[in-house]
N, C-alpha and C positions, 0 to 999 in steps of 0.2 A: 503494499500498497505507500503511493506518494506520502511523503512528510512532508513539504512546499506547496500543500492546497492553504493557498491565502484564506481568511476568514474575515470576517464582513465585519462591518464597524464595532457591532456589538451585539450581544444577544438580546434577540426578542422576546421579549415577557410578556404577551396581553391585558393589560390595564399597570404596569412599572413602567412600558417607556415607548417608542415608537418603531410602526412598523416599519422594515424597508421598502423601497422600493418594489413596483409589484412585475418591476421587471429584472432585478438583479437578479434573481438567480438565471433565467432564461439559458443562458450560454451554457452552465453547466448540466440542467437537464436537459440540452438538446442533445449529448455526449452517448443519448438514450435512444437506439434508433431500431427496425426492426431491420437492423442488416446486423445485427452485435449477436453471435449466439447466447444464447443465453448462461451457458459457461462458463464464458468471457463478460459478465455482466460489469465482474468487479475488476473489470480495466477502465473502463467507463468517469469519466469525471463526480459525476451524479456517486457513485457507490465511495466516491476517494475521498471525496465533497461527505458526503454524508455520515465517516464512518470518521474521518478530522473533526467533525461538527462536533459531531456527539462525544467524542474523547473532550474536546475543548468546551464544552459544557454548554453549545449552540443546538438547544434540542426539537428547538422551536423550525431553526434552519436545517435541523437534518432534515426533522421530515420532509419537509418541504422540496428536498432534493432526489432523498428516495422512495418518493412517491410515482418515480419516473420510473425507476429500477422496475420496485412491484407493479406495476401496468402491465411490463416487458415481463414479466417471469408466466408462465403458464398457469392456468388454476383447476385444478387444485394443482401442486408442486413446492417439492421440500422451502426448490427456490423464493419460490412466493412463500409461503409461511415464516422462513426464517427473516426473511425483508422486512414480516411483515409483522415479524417480533421485535426487529430493531427499531421501526419505525413506534408501535405502542410502547419502549420503553422510552424513548425518548420521553414521548407524551407523560408516559409516568416521572420520569424526571422534572420534567415541564411544571407539571401540578404540584409536585413536590416544592417548588422553588415559588410555584402561588403560593403556597399557605390552603394545600386541598388535597389531605390528606384519604378522606373515604374515594375519591377521584382517581389518587396514585397508585391507592390498595382491588381497587378494580382491573386498571390496567395494567396491574405486575401482576394478576390472574390473566388476563389476558394472552399475555407475554406467556406463562404456564403454559393456556393450552395452545397453543400455537407451537410452542415448542416438540411439543406431544405430537403433532404435523409433520415434524423433519423428517419422519423414519427413520431414526434414528441414529443419524447419520454426526461425526464427530464436529465435520467440521461441512458448511456450506460456503460460498465465492469467498474462501476465502475465512471467514469469520467461523470461531472458536464456538459450538454450543453451548456447551460446560462454564464458558468465560459469561455470556448474554445470561444463565442461568443465575449466575455467581450474582451479576449484576444487576438482576432481579431480585431474585434474593435479600441485597444487599437494599434496595429503596424501598421492597416495603420493611424493612427495620426501621429504617432511615424515616416511616410514616408510620412506625407506629409510634 
């Protein structure tokens, strides 16, 4: 995964600061086309930015760019479930920042269910599924 992903000027938190311009992420999302094989989605700018945004605490932004990847994945597929699990984990972390523990817990439940749809695979699109489960559990504990 690339470490040179530029971060937006701030992490958007609804109700706390301003949203990014509507077209801010268009070029990143455009990296996901029908020509990109599902197994290569982790090579797209959208996937790499989404992962970098998550790790940097830019949870709304993570969701915004990973949605393009999620939409490209076959339904159903382990890749789609794993991508949606990361999106929902980002949403859970965002709700935690917003002081909404019940929503955080509900989203952690969704993440756990989605991980169950990953066919027991340990790695999907270069992402460690056990690590996602650990992060979901930590998020759950932070909400309680």
